[in-house]
C-alpha positions in Angstrom: 1.2 7.9 -8.4 1.3 7.2 -4.7 -0.6 9.6 -2.6 0.9 11.3 0.4 -1.5 9.7 2.8 -0.3 6.2 1.9 1.4 4.4 4.8 3.1 1.0 5.3 1.3 -1.7 7.3 3.3 -4.0 9.5 3.1 -7.8 9.0 4.6 -10.0 11.7 2.7 -13.2 10.8 5.4 -15.8 9.8 3.5 -17.4 6.9 2.7 -14.1 5.3 6.3 -12.9 5.6 7.6 -16.1 4.2 5.2 -15.9 1.1 6.2 -12.4 0.3 10.0 -13.0 0.7 9.8 -16.2 -1.4 8.0 -14.4 -4.2 10.7 -11.6 -4.0 13.4 -14.2 -4.3 11.8 -15.8 -7.3 10.9 -12.6 -9.1 14.1 -10.6 -8.4 14.2 -6.9 -7.8 15.5 -7.0 -4.2 17.3 -3.9 -2.9 19.2 -3.0 0.2 18.3 0.3 1.7 19.7 2.5 4.5 23.3 1.6 3.8 24.4 5.2 4.0 23.1 8.8 3.3 25.1 8.9 0.1 23.8 5.5 -1.1 20.2 5.1 0.0 19.5 2.0 -2.2 21.5 -0.6 -4.0 20.3 -3.6 -6.1 21.1 -6.9 -4.6 20.4 -10.6 -5.4 18.2 -12.4 -2.8 19.5 -15.9 -3.3 17.7 -18.0 -0.8 14.9 -17.8 1.8 15.1 -20.2 4.8 11.8 -19.5 6.7 12.4 -18.5 10.3 16.1 -18.8 10.0 17.9 -16.7 7.4 18.1 -14.8 4.1 21.0 -15.3 1.7 22.3 -12.5 -0.6 24.8 -12.5 -3.4 26.8 -9.3 -3.3 29.4 -10.2 -5.9 28.4 -7.2 -8.1 28.8 -4.8 -5.1 31.8 -6.2 -3.1 32.4 -2.9 -1.2 29.1 -3.4 0.6 30.0 -6.7 2.2 32.6 -5.4 4.8 30.1 -2.7 5.9 27.4 -5.3 6.6 29.8 -7.8 8.2 31.0 -5.1 10.6 27.4 -4.6 11.8 27.7 -0.9 11.6 24.9 -0.4 9.0 21.2 -0.6 9.8 20.4 -2.0 6.4 16.9 -3.2 5.4 15.5 -5.2 2.5 13.1 -3.6 0.1 11.3 -4.7 -3.1 8.0 -5.2 -5.0 5.8 -8.2 -5.2 3.1 -7.7 -7.8 1.4 -4.5 -6.8 2.8 -4.5 -3.2 5.8 -2.6 -2.0 7.6 -4.3 0.9 10.5 -3.5 3.3 11.9 -5.4 6.2 12.9 -4.7 9.8 16.6 -3.9 10.1 18.7 -6.9 9.0 21.1 -8.2 11.6 23.5 -11.1 12.2 25.4 -10.8 8.9 28.0 -13.4 8.2 30.0 -14.4 5.1 29.3 -17.8 3.5 32.2 -19.9 2.0 31.2 -19.9 -1.7 34.3 -20.0 -4.0 34.4 -17.2 -6.5 31.3 -15.5 -5.1 30.5 -13.0 -2.3 27.5 -14.2 -0.4 26.3 -13.1 3.0 23.5 -14.5 5.2 21.5 -12.5 7.8 19.0 -13.4 10.4 15.4 -13.8 9.6 13.7 -10.3 9.8 11.4 -9.8 12.8 8.7 -8.3 10.6 7.9 -6.8 7.2 6.0 -3.7 6.2 3.9 -3.5 3.1 2.3 -0.7 1.0 -0.2 -1.4 -1.7 -0.2 0.6 -4.9 -3.6 2.1 -4.8 -4.1 2.0 -8.6 -3.8 -1.7 -8.9 -4.3 -3.5 -5.5 -7.4 -5.5 -5.2 -8.7 -6.7 -1.8 -10.4 -10.1 -2.1 -13.3 -11.0 0.2 -13.5 -14.6 1.5 -16.9 -16.2 1.7 -17.3 -15.3 5.4 -17.2 -11.6 4.6 -20.4 -10.4 2.9 -20.8 -7.0 1.3 -24.1 -6.5 -0.5 -24.0 -4.8 -3.9 -26.9 -3.2 -5.7 -26.4 -2.5 -9.4 -28.7 -0.1 -11.2 -28.2 -0.5 -15.0 -30.2 2.6 -15.8 -32.9 4.9 -14.3 -36.3 3.2 -14.2 -34.9 -0.3 -14.1 -35.0 -2.4 -10.9 -31.7 -2.8 -9.0 -29.9 -6.1 -9.3 -28.6 -7.5 -6.0 -25.5 -9.5 -5.5 -22.3 -9.7 -3.4 -18.8 -8.1 -3.6 -15.9 -10.4 -4.5 -13.1 -7.9 -4.6 -12.5 -4.2 -4.5 -9.8 -1.7 -5.7 -9.8 2.0 -6.2 -10.4 1.5 -9.9 -13.2 -1.0 -9.8 -14.6 -4.2 -8.3 -15.7 -7.7 -9.1 -19.2 -8.7 -8.2 -21.3 -11.8 -8.3 -25.0 -11.7 -9.3 -27.6 -14.5 -9.7 -27.8 -16.0 -13.2 -31.3 -14.4 -13.5 -29.7 -11.0 -13.5 -26.7 -11.9 -15.7 -28.4 -11.7 -19.1 -29.4 -8.1 -18.4 -25.8 -6.9 -18.2 -23.2 -7.1 -20.9 -19.6 -6.0 -21.3 -19.3 -2.4 -22.2 -22.6 -1.4 -20.6 -22.6 1.7 -18.4 -24.0 1.4 -14.9 -26.0 4.2 -13.4 -25.2 3.2 -9.9 -23.0 0.6 -8.1 -23.8 0.7 -4.4 -21.6 -1.2 -1.9 -23.4 -1.8 1.4 -21.3 -3.0 4.3 -22.7 -5.0 7.3 -22.4 -2.0 9.7 -24.6 0.1 7.5 -22.0 2.2 5.7 -22.6 2.6 2.0 -20.8 4.1 -1.0 -22.4 4.7 -4.4 -20.4 5.0 -7.6 -20.9 5.0 -11.4 -19.1 2.6 -13.7 -19.0 0.3 -16.6 -18.9 -3.5 -17.1 -15.6 -4.7 -18.4 -16.2 -8.5 -18.5 -18.7 -11.1 -17.6 -18.2 -14.8 -16.8 -20.9 -17.4 -16.0 -20.0 -19.7 -13.1 -19.6 -23.4 -13.9 -22.9 -24.4 -12.3 -24.8 -21.6 -14.2 -26.3 -20.4 -10.9 -24.4 -17.1 -10.9 -22.2 -14.9 -13.0 -19.2 -12.7 -12.2 -18.8 -9.2 -13.5 -15.7 -7.0 -13.6 -16.6 -3.4 -13.2 -14.5 -0.2 -13.7 -15.5 2.9 -11.7 -15.8 6.3 -13.3 -13.1 8.4 -11.8 -14.5 9.3 -8.4 -14.1 12.6 -6.6 -11.3 12.9 -4.1 -13.5 12.2 -1.0 -14.9 9.0 -2.6 -11.4 8.0 -3.6 -10.2 8.3 0.0 -13.2 6.3 1.2 -12.6 3.6 -1.4 -9.0 3.2 -0.2 -10.2 3.0 3.4 -12.6 0.2 2.4 -9.9 -1.7 0.5 -7.5 -1.6 3.4 -10.2 -2.7 5.9 -11.3 -5.6 3.7 -7.6 -6.7 3.5 -7.1 -6.3 7.2 -10.3 -8.3 8.1 -9.4 -11.0 5.6 -6.0 -11.4 7.1 -7.4 -11.5 10.6 -9.7 -14.4 10.0 -7.4 -16.3 7.6 -6.0 -19.7 8.6 -3.1 -18.9 10.9 -4.2 -15.3 11.1 -4.1 -13.1 14.2 -7.6 -13.7 15.7 -6.7 -11.5 18.6 -6.5 -8.4 16.4 -9.5 -6.0 16.8 -12.1 -6.7 14.1 -12.9 -4.1 11.4 -16.0 -2.1 12.4 -17.1 -2.3 8.7 -18.0 -6.0 9.3 -19.8 -5.5 12.6 -23.4 -5.9 11.7 -25.7 -3.1 12.9 -28.5 -4.4 15.2 -31.1 -3.5 12.6 -29.3 -5.3 9.8 -30.6 -8.7 8.9 -28.2 -11.2 7.7 -29.3 -12.7 4.4 -27.9 -15.0 1.8 -27.5 -12.7 -1.1 -27.1 -15.6 -3.5 -29.6 -18.0 -2.0 -30.7 -21.0 -4.0 -32.7 -19.7 -6.9 -36.5 -20.0 -6.3 -36.1 -21.1 -2.7 -38.8 -18.6 -1.6 -41.2 -19.2 -4.4 -44.8 -19.7 -3.3 -45.4 -23.4 -3.8 -43.3 -26.6 -3.8 -44.0 -27.0 -7.5 -42.8 -23.5 -8.2 -39.6 -24.2 -6.3 -39.0 -27.3 -8.4 -39.9 -25.4 -11.6 -37.1 -23.0 -10.7 -34.7 -25.7 -11.8 -35.8 -25.0 -15.4 -35.7 -21.2 -15.1 -32.2 -21.5 -13.6 -31.2 -23.4 -16.8 -32.7 -20.8 -19.1 -31.1 -18.0 -17.2 -27.7 -19.6 -17.7 -28.5 -20.4 -21.3 -29.2 -16.8 -22.1 -25.7 -15.8 -21.0 -24.2 -18.8 -22.7 -25.9 -17.8 -26.0 -24.6 -14.2 -25.5 -21.1 -15.6 -25.2 -21.4 -17.1 -28.7 -22.2 -20.8 -27.7 -24.7 -23.1 -29.3 -27.5 -24.8 -27.3 -26.2 -28.0 -25.9 -28.4 -30.9 -26.9 -28.1 -33.0 -23.8 -28.9 -30.2 -21.4 -32.0 -29.1 -23.4 -33.2 -32.7 -23.5 -32.8 -33.3 -19.8 -34.6 -30.1 -18.8 -37.5 -30.9 -21.2 -37.9 -34.4 -19.6 -37.8 -32.7 -16.2 -40.5 -30.2 -17.2 -42.7 -32.8 -18.8 -42.3 -35.0 -15.6 -43.7 -32.1 -13.6 -46.6 -31.8 -16.1 -47.3 -35.5 -15.7 -47.2 -35.2 -11.9 -49.8 -32.5 -11.6 -50.7 -30.2 -14.5 -52.7 -27.7 -12.5 -49.9 -27.3 -9.9 -47.5 -26.6 -12.7 -49.8 -24.2 -14.4 -50.1 -22.3 -11.2 -46.3 -22.5 -10.6 -45.7 -20.7 -13.9 -47.1 -17.5 -12.2 -44.8 -17.8 -9.2 -41.4 -17.2 -11.0 -41.2 -13.6 -9.7 -37.3 -13.4 -9.6 -36.8 -14.5 -13.2 -36.5 -12.2 -16.3 -39.6 -11.6 -18.4 -38.0 -13.5 -21.3 -37.5 -16.6 -19.2 -41.0 -16.5 -17.7 -42.6 -16.1 -21.1 -40.7 -19.1 -22.6 -41.5 -21.4 -19.7 -45.2 -20.4 -19.8 -45.4 -21.0 -23.5 -43.6 -24.4 -23.2 -45.9 -25.6 -20.3 -49.2 -24.6 -22.0 -48.2 -25.7 -25.5 -47.1 -29.1 -24.2 -50.2 -29.4 -22.1 -52.4 -28.4 -25.1 -50.5 -30.8 -27.4 -51.0 -33.7 -24.9 -54.7 -33.0 -24.8 -54.9 -33.5 -28.5 -53.3 -37.0 -28.2 -49.9 -36.2 -29.8 -47.1 -38.8 -29.3 -44.7 -38.3 -26.4 -41.6 -37.8 -28.6 -43.4 -35.1 -30.6 -44.7 -33.4 -27.4 -41.1 -33.3 -26.0 -39.8 -31.7 -29.3 -42.6 -29.1 -29.1 -41.8 -28.4 -25.5 -38.1 -28.0 -26.2 -38.6 -25.6 -29.1 -41.1 -23.6 -27.1 -38.7 -23.4 -24.2 -36.1 -21.6 -26.2 -38.2 -20.0 -29.0 -37.7 -16.4 -27.9 -34.2 -16.6 -26.5 -32.7 -15.1 -29.6 -33.9 -11.7 -28.4 -31.1 -11.8 -25.8 -28.7 -11.5 -28.8 -30.2 -8.2 -30.0 -29.2 -4.7 -28.8 -30.7 -4.2 -25.3 -31.9 -0.7 -26.1 -34.0 -2.2 -28.9 -36.0 -4.3 -26.5 -36.5 -1.4 -24.1 -37.8 1.0 -26.8 -41.4 2.2 -26.6 -41.6 2.8 -30.3 -40.0 0.8 -33.2 -39.6 2.2 -36.7 -39.5 0.0 -39.7 -35.8 -0.6 -39.6 -35.9 -1.5 -35.9 -38.8 -3.9 -36.5 -36.7 -5.6 -39.1 -33.8 -6.0 -36.7 -36.2 -7.3 -34.0 -37.3 -10.0 -36.4 -33.8 -11.3 -36.7 -34.0 -13.0 -33.3 -35.7 -15.9 -34.9 -32.7 -16.6 -37.3 -30.2 -15.9 -34.5 -31.8 -18.6 -32.3 -32.3 -21.0 -35.2 -28.5 -21.0 -35.9 -27.8 -22.1 -32.3 -29.9 -25.3 -32.5 -27.4 -27.2 -34.7 -26.3 -29.6 -32.0 -29.9 -30.6 -31.2 -30.3 -33.3 -33.9 -33.2 -35.0 -32.1 -35.4 -32.0 -32.9 -37.3 -32.6 -36.1 -37.0 -29.8 -38.7 -40.8 -29.7 -39.0 -41.1 -28.9 -35.2 -38.3 -26.3 -35.3 -39.9 -24.7 -38.3 -43.3 -24.6 -36.8 -42.5 -23.5 -33.2 -39.3 -21.5 -33.5 -39.5 -20.1 -37.0 -43.3 -19.7 -37.6 -44.6 -18.9 -34.1 -44.5 -15.2 -35.0 -46.1 -15.6 -38.4 -49.8 -14.6 -38.9 -52.5 -15.9 -41.3 -52.8 -12.5 -43.1 -49.1 -12.3 -43.8 -48.4 -9.5 -41.2 -46.1 -11.7 -39.1 -42.3 -12.2 -39.3 -39.7 -13.2 -40.2 -40.9 -14.4 -43.7 -44.4 -12.9 -43.9 -46.0 -16.4 -44.4 -49.8 -16.5 -44.7 -52.8 -18.8 -44.8 -52.1 -22.3 -46.1 -48.3 -21.8 -45.7 -48.8 -22.3 -42.0 -49.4 -25.8 -40.6 -51.5 -26.8 -37.6 -48.6 -26.8 -35.1 -47.5 -23.3 -36.1 -51.1 -22.0 -35.8 -51.5 -23.6 -32.3 -48.1 -22.3 -31.2 -48.9 -18.8 -32.4 -52.1 -18.7 -30.3 -50.4 -19.8 -27.1 -47.6 -17.3 -27.7 -49.8 -14.4 -28.3 -52.1 -15.0 -25.3 -49.2 -15.2 -22.9 -47.5 -12.2 -24.5 -50.6 -10.0 -24.2 -50.8 -10.8 -20.5 -47.3 -9.4 -19.9 -46.1 -5.8 -19.9 -44.0 -4.4 -22.8 -42.3 -1.0 -23.2 -44.9 -0.1 -25.8 -48.0 -1.2 -23.9 -49.2 -2.5 -20.5 -50.3 -6.0 -19.7 -53.9 -7.1 -20.0 -56.2 -9.2 -17.9 -57.0 -12.6 -19.4 -60.7 -11.5 -19.9 -59.4 -8.6 -22.0 -57.0 -10.9 -23.9 -59.9 -13.2 -24.8 -62.0 -10.3 -26.1 -59.1 -9.1 -28.2 -58.8 -12.6 -29.8 -62.2 -11.9 -31.5 -60.7 -9.1 -33.4 -57.6 -11.1 -34.4 -59.4 -13.8 -36.5 -57.6 -12.6 -39.6 -54.3 -13.2 -37.9 -54.8 -16.1 -35.6 -56.5 -19.5 -36.2 -60.1 -19.2 -34.8 -60.3 -22.9 -34.0 -57.1 -22.9 -31.9 -58.3 -19.8 -30.0 -61.4 -21.7 -29.1 -59.5 -24.9 -28.2 -57.3 -22.8 -25.9 -60.2 -21.2 -24.1 -62.0 -24.5 -23.7 -58.9 -26.2 -22.4 -57.6 -23.6 -20.0 -60.9 -22.0 -19.0 -62.4 -18.5 -19.0 -60.6 -17.8 -15.7 -57.5 -20.0 -16.1 -55.3 -21.3 -13.3 -53.0 -18.5 -12.2 -55.5 -15.7 -12.6 -55.8 -13.1 -9.8 -59.5 -12.4 -8.9 -61.3 -10.1 -6.6 -64.3 -11.3 -4.7 -67.3 -9.1 -3.9 -66.2 -8.5 -0.3 -62.8 -7.2 -1.5 -60.7 -10.4 -1.0 -57.9 -11.0 -3.5 -57.2 -14.6 -4.4 -55.1 -16.5 -6.9 -56.9 -19.3 -8.8 -55.1 -22.5 -8.1 -57.4 -25.2 -9.5 -60.4 -25.6 -11.8 -62.9 -28.5 -11.8 -63.8 -30.6 -14.8 -66.2 -28.0 -16.1 -63.6 -25.2 -16.0 -65.1 -23.6 -12.8 -62.9 -22.3 -10.0 -62.4 -25.1 -7.5 -59.6 -23.9 -5.3 -57.9 -20.5 -4.5 -55.3 -19.0 -2.3 -56.0 -15.6 -0.6 -53.3 -13.0 -1.1 -52.4 -9.9 0.9 -51.4 -7.9 -2.2 -51.9 -7.9 -5.9 -48.3 -8.8 -6.7 -46.9 -12.3 -6.3 -43.5 -10.9 -5.3 -43.2 -10.8 -1.6 -46.8 -11.9 -1.1 -48.1 -14.0 1.7 -50.6 -16.6 0.4 -53.2 -18.4 2.5 -53.6 -22.1 2.7 -55.7 -23.5 -0.2 -59.5 -22.7 0.1 -62.1 -24.9 -1.6 -65.7 -26.1 -1.0 -67.6 -24.2 1.6 -64.6 -21.9 2.4 -64.5 -20.9 -1.2 -68.2 -20.4 -1.4 -68.1 -18.1 1.7 -66.0 -15.6 -0.3 -69.0 -14.8 -2.4 -69.2 -14.1 -6.1 -66.2 -12.9 -8.1 -66.3 -9.2 -8.8 -63.6 -9.3 -11.5 -60.2 -10.3 -12.7 -57.2 -8.2 -11.5 -54.0 -7.5 -13.3 -51.2 -8.6 -11.0 -49.3 -5.7 -9.5 -52.0 -3.1 -10.3 
């Protein structure tokens, strides 16, 4: 229903009036109003629209109206509906009959203006690129807000755009604890809602979400309608041919304390090192691939092949730079960061053993996607702090779900897929999944992959346990000899060092630093001082080595990032 506070807005811009009248002519539904108190509205046929000149009506079905209009004694107006918009014209004047045999057709002068009223329940105000409204989406309490921009707004919902890194965390039908719309002048409105649909952009850099609001209270409903109308007014003011002289909407006048930011900046643009910013090309691909898989698609062979070649090219260029860059992907989901870390280290370890390039590429490709099947599982399962036997069985299905999506990748040898995708979660004592394989059933590649996977996973937080420092992870490996191959554990430690690249260390004087390079003996050769224990938002110093590194004194211990 229309609410009593709804009012018509006047439009006198010629192009906008023309568009509305042409649509009314094509769609039908025109009416003449104001003919008389006894007959407030009559259906009429709008035959022709000549912009800036005239409107032509066919009144053959209501012949008695023609003499009234020709006499000029009636202040008639045109009314109708275009999509969700009600329109009515200024009084129509200059009526004259046209010589059309067998028909009664009259023309009138072009109306001076139109008035429109949007149906609140359906009208959406779209924001052009120049109008930026920040949106913060909180999927559930305890989760970090996802930040994007508003694309359109109605009283019933909105469409928002989020970076692809956020897209896989939200799915159709998911309830949202908070949707906060933050306008440039500092005004903000918070609502609850639900995701109705999701669509990945063609370039895989962002995704669009349609959200429906929970029915808001009356005061929020009035504010929403105000925002809808202000967005529409500001959009029309700045449109091509719009009235630039019209006063701007205060909603889009940025407060002095507000900093203008690119809400959907290039992914990884602010990562700590040039190599990390280049590695973001791979994480961007995986972010999009997660959504693509959730939408039921297979892994496209050519894209996977290209990104593997790109990643191995970075490894060839400078392996230690790449190993450090793995720790700089602060804006990416944990699943993406884990897959990239396993792919980089497994490929590096495989090359150190002298494996052929084609085999290393296949290993890298399988590692890059090995855990993405988890995105196809119920989200609440991955957030659970405790899994019962049935839930653990469901969790193990991610291996099969991912395996089924590799059908297009014919260049991946079955042996490599089997070892890196299907057997990376198996254990020597048969306690792994999905098949409970043990001992001699597991080949060398599967054993190597399992060690790389476990070491990285133990260094990352999970709902059921916190992350561990690499020193603690290494100590835990001693107690896992029944599950993990001892030789490959030793190879890993020898290859990547006791304090690997990417470790956060504290020196005796209290300085925090990230290990950036090791020497040939595995000793720390270069670090970057940090102003905090988290890489997110940190300021890193220039690289320190030689005498500058020695001046920091001995290392007091390894620090868990973010602690």
